[in-house]
N, C-alpha and C positions, 0 to 999 in steps of 0.2 A: 439397498444395498449391497452388495460384498465390496471392501477392500478391491484398489485393483491391485493387478498380480501383477509387479516387472520382476523385469532380469536385469541385473546390473554389472556391465563392464568397464570396472574401475580401471583404465590405462597407467602407467608407469609415470613418474614424471622427467617426462620427454626432453623437456632442453630449461638448459638453465645460461643464467647470459651474466659471464659477466662485471659487465659495463655497471648492469645496478642491481642486481641478485634475484634474480623475482624462479617464481619454478610455476611450472605449469600441471597442470593436474586434469586432468581431462576424462570424463562418465560417459557411457553414451545408454539406449536402453533402444532394448528391438530382437530382429533376429540377427541384428548381422550388430559387428564392432563401428561404432565410427567416429569420428575426434573431428576436432576445431580446424576448420580451412587454416590453413599455412595464412595466407593473407592476411584475413581477420587474425590469427594469432599476432602477428609482426604486428600488424596494425595496433590491434590492444596495445604492447609490450614499447613498441617506439613511442604511445600518445602519453601513458602513462610515464615513461621515461624523463618523456618534457614538463610533465604535467606535475610532479613525482607525486606520485600515489602511492601509498603504502600497498590495499589490499583492496584486491578488484575478483567479486565470480560472476555466472554470467548463465543461462543457462538456453535455448535454440527451445525453442515447444515447432514442432510441421506435423503438419494432420490432423489436429487435437495428440499425440505424442513428441513424451522428449525425445529429440534431435541427439540432443548431446548438451553436457555444464560442463564446467570448465570455473575456474581460479589461475588470479596470481599475485602471486604479492606475499607480503606478510604476513600473522593476526596480529602480530603486537608486537613490542618494544623489545621485545626478544631476539626476534626475528625466526622467527618463526611459520613454518611456511604455514600457507592459506589454504586450504583445500576447500571441495564442496563440501566433507559432511562439515565443518568448522560452523559452531551456533554467532550468528550473525544478528543484529537486535533490527526486527523486520521494520517501526516503524509504523506508519500510517501507513503500507500495505496491511495492514491490519485492520483496518475502517473496513476496505472490500472483505476479504477475508469474513470482518463478523457481520454486513450486508449480503452476506448469501447467508450466511445461519438463520439470520431474520426471518429473506423470504422463505427457511422451511419451516417457519413457524406459519409465516401468512399460510402456506399451501395448509397448515393443517388447522388452518383456524383460528391460533389459539391468539394471534393478530391479526389485523386491520392493521391496512393503512394508514385510508387516509379519516379512520374514528379516533375522537380528539384523546389523546394521554392523561385527561381530567377523567373518560369512563374504565379506564382502569384505577384510577387512585383513588385510596378509604379519603382521603381527602386533600385539601385542595394545595395546588405543587406549594406555595409558599407557608406551608405548615410545616415542610421536612425542612430546617433550619437544620444544614448546611450535616446532610446525616450519613456517616459512613464514610465520610470525605469527600460525596459523591461532586456536588455542589453547593452553592452560595446559595440553596431556591431561597430564597427567606428574600433576598433585592427584588424577587419578582414580585411583593405586596404593591395590589394597589394597580397590578395594570394588572389587566384583564387577560388582554390578546396571549399570555400559557396556554387559554382553553384555546384557543388554536393549532397548538403541533401538536401534528400529528406524525406517526415512523414516517410517510415520506419524507414531509416537510425533515424532519431531522435529518435522513437520509440521503436528501437531493443540500444539505446546509445550505440551504432558507430559514434557520429559524429569529433571524433577529440577532444573534448574539453577534458576538466579539469572537478570535478565533478559541482563549477557556479570560476566562472573569480574571485572573490575576494578573493579564496585561494593561486591561481601563485603570486610566492616569488613580480610580482611587479604591481600585478588584474591588467593585462593581458587579455583578449580572444584571445586562440591564436591556430591551430593544434598541436595537439601530434602525429598523424596518418594521413595515404590517410582517410576519412572517406568513414563506412560499411567497413576496412579491419578488425574489432576486437572488444569487447567489453571491454568501457570504461567505468564508470558509470557517468553516465554529468546527471543532474537538469536540466545542462547550455540547454537543448538541448530538452529536453521540454516545457523551455520557448519560446525557439526562438518558438518550433513549433505553443504553445501559441499566440506569434507574428505573426504569416502568420498567420494564422486563426482571429482575432480582426484587424487587422490591412489592410493583402488583399481582407480577404473575408468578411472586412464587421459587425464578429460575437461579442459576448459577452459570453467566455468564460465558464463566472459563470451560468452567468441564462439556456444559451446549457446546463446544466452538470443535472441544474437544473430541467428544463420541461425535461430533455430525461433520464434520470437518477433521481434522491432523487424521482419525481412527480408522476414516475411509479411505483415508488417498496412502496410509499408508506413514507421514508425517512422523514417523522417530523420535527429529529433533526440534520440535517445536511447539514452543507451548506457552502459553497468557503470562505464565508468569516463571518464575528461575526455580532453575533446579538442581540441582547439588551435581548434577554429573555432566551437566554442562564443561566445568569450570578444565576438560583434560581437551578440550578442544574449542576455546573458543576468545573471540577478536577481540580485542580492543577498537579504539582507534583514534582515528587524526583529527586535528580540529582546521582551519582557513591557518592556520598560519601553519603546520607542519606540528602541530605538539600534539602527543602520544595523551587518553585518556582513559580513566577504564570503562570497561562496561557498567554497566551499571543492571545492580541485581536486582528489580522490580522484582515486590512481593504481594500486591497487590492488579487485579484483574483490570485496562483500562479497555472498555471495549477501540476509547481513539487512539490507541498503541502501544499496548504494552509487551508483544509478539516477539517472543524471539524465536530464531527457524534458519535452515542450511539452502544453502540456493537450489540441493539435489531432492529438498524439501517442500521448495516454491516453484520450481518444476515439475514436483504432482500435482501444485493445484490446480497451475494454472495449464498444463493440460488436460487435468481433467472437467474445469469447467470451461475448456477450450471443446471438450467429448456432449458437454449439457449432463456430465454427470450429476446425480442428487437433487436438480430440480424438473420440475417437470416441466418442458419447452419456452409454455409462453411464462412460466413467472423468470426465468432466467432472457426472457427476451423486454420482460417489464425492468429487469437491474440494467439494460443496456438500451432500452428504447431513449428519446431526447426528453426528460421530465419536463428542463425551464431551463431556457434556454443561456448564456453564459454573457455574458455583457462589460464587461472591464478588459483593460489591457495586456493587467497580468494579473496573479492569482494573489498576488498583497506586492502591499498592504490590501486586505480585506477591503477598506467602505470604500475606495475608491472610487470619483464618477463614474457612474458606466456613461460606456462610448456612444454615437451614434450610430443608428445599426448598416447605416453605409460600413464602419468603421471598426465591427465589429471581427474577431475572429466567425469566418462563415464556416456553421455545422455545427462547435463549440457549444455541449453542455451538459451538463449537471446528469448524470443516472441514478442508479440508486449505489451509492458508495462508493463510489469512480466516476473518470470523466466521459465522454460520446466525442468523439470527432466525425469526421467526414473528408473523403482525401481522393488522389487519384485511385487507390485499389479497393476504395469504399469504403464501410463502416469501419470503424479503428475503436477502438476505447483503451484508457491508459489509469494509473491510477504509479503517483508519484510516494516516495516515504523519508525525512530527511533529522537533519538536528543538529547541533553541531559538527558533530562526526561521524557521520553519517548518508547516505548518496544510498536512494532504492529507486528501484527502476520499473513496472509493468509496460508494455506495450502492446497491447495487440492484434491485429485484422480480424476481422470476420470469414474473410474470403481465404481460404486454405486452412483456414485454420489454425492461421500461427501467432508464436509468440518470444515477442525477447523480455527476461526475466536480468536486470543487473540490480547484484545486490555490493555498496563499498562500505567500507567503514574503513575509509575515506570521506569528505566529502564534499573535496575537490576533484573524484570523478563523474562531479555528476556535469563538471564539462566535456566529457567523454563522448555522454551518453549519445547527442544524437549524432556524431559519426562513426557510431557502432551500430547502432539502429539502422544509419540509410544501408549500413555495409551489408546486414542480416540482412535486412528486410523492404530492403530499396526504400523509395519518395514513398512515402507514408500519407505527408498531409498531418503528419505529426506538429500541436503548436507549443514546439518549443517556448518558442520568447515568451506564453501565456506564463505555465508553468515557471521557472526561471525569470523571467525581465530581459529587458532588452535589452542593455547593457549586461549581457550577464557573460560575454567575452565567449561564448563557449567555443568550441571545438569543432571540428570539420571532421 
């Protein structure tokens, strides 16, 4: 399918807020220029000032088209402005883009969602001893449950692994429950699926994502590894204590979260996904199908006790590489991304093919996300307390 052709109209910096030094940049796609609604602009600027958030970028998708993108604040300690073309860390938004790539491989019958990974590997998984830095698969020796692992289980965060082996007290990867029996966030599971694609099927995941996603949608400033040209307009980050940290120049493709991107590029991906580009309707529907009920009060810690059915978030379930939910406007889905200096979020509603995408180079911005999403999409039923915790102090 041809790369989406768009016309980009970049608005000049419109507002200078002396109190906090924020600059607003907006861009719009379509036949007529669009800009961020003034009430939303005021809300974001005021909320950022109150929370001391240094940088935030937003995209709004409506009817599967980019309505506008905008950015506020600064990208580094030198106070250079954050723009809609600033390269930012994609974090775990990478997982949804990876899942989209995997579903193309499933359509091409290069991979089955429900076949054991064992059928693809030339030798048993535990015999690959930390090969090429993928994962400590040797720790699974003696536990044949690894043979139950399938791409579907890995994409629904239900392999039974911790998020990563290094968070285990002894640093050893292990099963905490039978694969496929419950949801527990695991980046290690996505790394394992990457390993299967690269080691068993001879693919280079970074190159596949470049060709199948970034080039398809014209995402010119997105990559799974560091590019030197990113340095000219790059976002560093701020942690919860307000201390700046340099951008991590990732040299290795990691399906769980090595993507660098921009808000303009993520807008193109979100819009294309909502239009159904690049996947057959059945494949897209499978990504968004409620594959596995989510049974915990919050996403982290990963192995907390499961709630009785009556106390669970209604309609909350794992899709493939994303989370599905239901609310007053019908079916929706979301994917977050986070590290010590990054807060990202994509929230979409199937009705009218609408999305909000948020990229922040300041982790304190996560508290602003519920209020921003509500002002754009209305009441969605988005399970914010599950994503960020019941005591997150989220700004409304």
